[in-house]
N, C-alpha and C positions, 0 to 999 in steps of 0.2 A: 362306805367307801365309796358306794354308788354314789351317792349324792356329790360327793367330791368330783367324781369324774363328769358326770353330768355337768356338776358346777362349771368345770374345766371347760368343756366341749361349748358350752353357753358363751362363756365369756369369750372361748377363742372364734369363736362362727360371729358374735357383734364386735370383740374390740380390735381384733386383732388381724380380723379377714375383715376389708372393707364392705358395705351393705351395697355393691354392686348393682344389684337385683332392685332394690328397693326404690334408688334411685333415678331410673333408667327411663320408667313409665314404657310409653307404646311409640317405637318405631317409627318414623316418619320422613318420608322421602320428599324431598318440598323440589319438584319436577322444574317450575318456572327457573330457582334459583339454578339449576345445576343445569341447564340449557342456558342461563346466562354465563354461569362460572366458564361455559364449555369454550361458547363465544368469546371470553374475553382473553381464554387462554389461546384461542387460535390465533387472536386478535396478535396479542405479545406475541408470539412465535413471526408473523407475518412482519409487525414491527422488526422485528431482530433482523431476521433475513432482510428486509427492506436497509437496514443500519449497516449490515456487512456487504450490501451490495455497495453504496456509498462510500465503504471502507475502499474496499478494492476499485472502486472509482476515483478515488483520490490519490491510491497509491499508482494508479497509472498515469494520472496528471503530474503526479511529483516527478514518476522517470522522464516522462516528457519532458518536463522542463528543464533534468539534468544534461536531457541531449541537449535540447536549443541552448542551455546555457553553455556546452563544450563547442557547438557546432562554429558559433562567431569565432571564437578563437582561432580555431583550425581553419577557418574561412579566410580570416586576418594574416594567419603564419603562412599561409598558399600566397596569399597576395603580395607578402613581402619578398618569398622567396622568388615571385616572379619577378619584382622590380632589381630584386640584386643581379639576378640574370640578366634583366634587358640593363643594367648599367655596365656587367661586366661585359656586355656584347659590346657595347660603346666605346668602353673603355681598350678593347682589344680592336675596335675600327679606329678610334684615334690614331692608336698606338702604329698602325700600321700606314693609315696615310699620315702619320707624321713625320715616317722617316724619307728623307729626300729621295734614295733610288727608289721607294717604290712608286712614289708621287711621279717620276722622271718616267719610271717602265710605261706608266699607265698612260701617262701622255703619247708617250710614243707609239704604245699600242693603239691609242684611239686616233693615232694622224695617220695610220698606216690605215684603218680599217674606211 
């Protein structure tokens, strides 16, 4: 019975539980590699931040482009309204002076002055 338990323990230790301690060896810290990995990590973070800033700048440029795209149409619309108002004013002037009575009154008022 003791031999069976001992055989079971040996079997359990060597075949079921992997032999972790036998394969690890001496722990080694590679300081130059750790320093290089740290520098590389900081550079990757820096590049990520630069890329985020570039995206923000690009979004601001797109916003500016949209504003500039809308501005000419508003400017053209304002010019069109000014031209329309001038035409209406000219039409009223022509209507006013094309009336013979108005013209006669104007001439009489000028001759008295």
